[in-house]
N, C-alpha and C positions, 0 to 999 in steps of 0.2 A: 274076594272082599276079606274073607279069613287073613290071607297070606299076603295082603298088601296091611291089614293092619298088622299083622305080625312084622314084616318085612321096618314100619312106621319105626314099630314099638323095639325092635332092634337094633335101625338106623337113632335115636332120637336118643339109644341107654349108649349104642357106641361115641355120639357128637357129642354127652353130655363127659364121660367120660373122657372126651377126650383135648378135653375144655377153658378142663383145670377146676370143677368142682371139685374135687379132690382133691388134687395136687397143691391148690393151690393156698390149705387149712392145715394139707401135713406137710408141705417147706415151712410153714408158718412154725410151727410145730416141735420142725429139727432147728427152726433158727431159737425160738427162744432156751430150748433146750443144749445149744450150745450155747448161747450167750448165758447160763446157766453157770455151765460147765468154765465158761472165761473165766466171771468171777469166781466160785468155787475156788481156783487155784491162785488169781490173787489174795484172797485169803488165806488161804495155806501159808503165802509167803510173808505178807502180816504176821502172819502166827507168830513165823519164826526168827521173828528179829525183836522180840525182847531179851529173847535169852541169847540171841548172836550180839545184841547188845552189851548185855547183865559181866559175859563172860572177856568181850572186851575191854570191858572198863575196866576189867580185874584187874588187866595185864598193862593197859596203857590211858590207866585212866588223866594223865596229861592231853591228851586228847580229845577236849572235852568236844569242844567247838565240832570233830566231825560227830562227834558221835550225838553231838543236841540236834548237829542237822538230819541223820538216820532218823531220831524219833520223830522232831517235827514232821518231815516229812511222811513219815509212816499217819502220823495224825494227818496231816491233808491228803490222803493215798486215802482213807478208813472216813475221812465226810465228804469222798465225790462217792456218794451209791449213785447209780443210774439203773433202775427198773429199766423191764423189754418195753413198759409202754410210755415212757417218756425219753426213748433214745432216737432221740433228733441229731443232728448232725451236731453241733453245738454243746448238747450233755455228753457226746461221747470226746469232743472235742476237747473238756472240762475231764471229763475222765481219763481220757489217755495224759492230758499235761500232770495231773497230781503224780500217778503212775509213774510214765518218765520223772519226777519231782523225786522218788524214792527208788526208783534206781539206780538213778546218778548216786545218789548217798550213802545208797549199797556199794556200787562200785566204789568212793572217797574210801569208807570204811575197808574193805577186800586189799583196799592201798596200802592201806593205815594198817594194817594185820601183816602185811611182808615186810616190815620193818623192830620188829616184836617174835623173835625166833624161839620161844618157847612159850609164844603164845600160837606158834602157826604147830608146833608142836602139844599144843595142848592136846585130848579127845574128843572136849564135848566141847571146841571149835572145830577141830574140823570133823568131827560129825554134825555138828547145825550147819556150814559148810558146805559140807556135800546132801542136803538138804536141799538150801539155797540153790545149789545150782542142781542140783534134780525140781525143785520146783519149777523154775524158773524158763526150764527144757518144758515140762510139760503147761506154762502160760504157753510159752508157742506155741505147739502143741493145738491148744486149747485156740488160740485165735486163730489158728491157722482152718480151724475147721470152723469155727464160727465165720471168718470169709469167705469160705466155700459157700457154706451156708447160707452167705448173704449174696454170694451172688446166683446163689435157682430160683432161691427165693424172688429178688429182682428179677430179675428175664424172666418167672410165673406172672407175675405183678406189670411187665411192662413191654413182653412181647404177645403178637396176635398169633395162634385167638382167646388162649389164656390172660391174657390183658385186657378183651372184652365181657368175659366170665369176671374177671377183678368188676370190672368197670360195671355193670351191672346187679350182682350181688353184696363182693366183702369190702370196696369201697378202702383197700391197704395200700398205704405208700411206698416204696421204697423204703429201705433203712439205709444206714449210713455203715460203711466202712473204716476200717482202723488205716488210720492212715502212719508214714513213720513220718515225722517234726527232725531237723539240723540236730536238735541237741538230745539222740535217740539216737544217731549216725556220729557225735563225738562219745573222744573215752574221755571221760570220766579222766581231769585235772586235779591233783593234789603235790599244794606246794607246801615243806619242810619251809 
């Protein structure tokens, strides 16, 4: 009788461990951490922008429209914050649209900088441009990690047997993924 009880306890422990009781919350925690890193990198980018704009403004003050576009896009990007608890496909799409607008505005600013050799040689501008490029790479890496975490989480909450555990204990929904829209694939166009 003790052996049967021991086998039942071990079997139940194995079943509970393999059915997602631990893996679903662990995956959710990883997803939240990866989203926080995405937000951290986007914040880093928005923190660099005022210095970059001010540096360019000193050399290209008559490029007022481009500079104002960057400032406006930055304001819009910082106004759209998405908390992990509110991360619906619609909210993620709004967030992405704001970030894409900022990326396009920054692209235009970099194109404008090509017209000013003195600006391109300015140490402050070069340092800020390098930091911005590094930040864009960090954003790409953070988004890739988030995308992978979403895939793993979504598999846990939708694929049997862990989906059964999710429906019984956690009731967690699939998380939305980043998407690439047409505006992101198009090179920014600047007309002089």
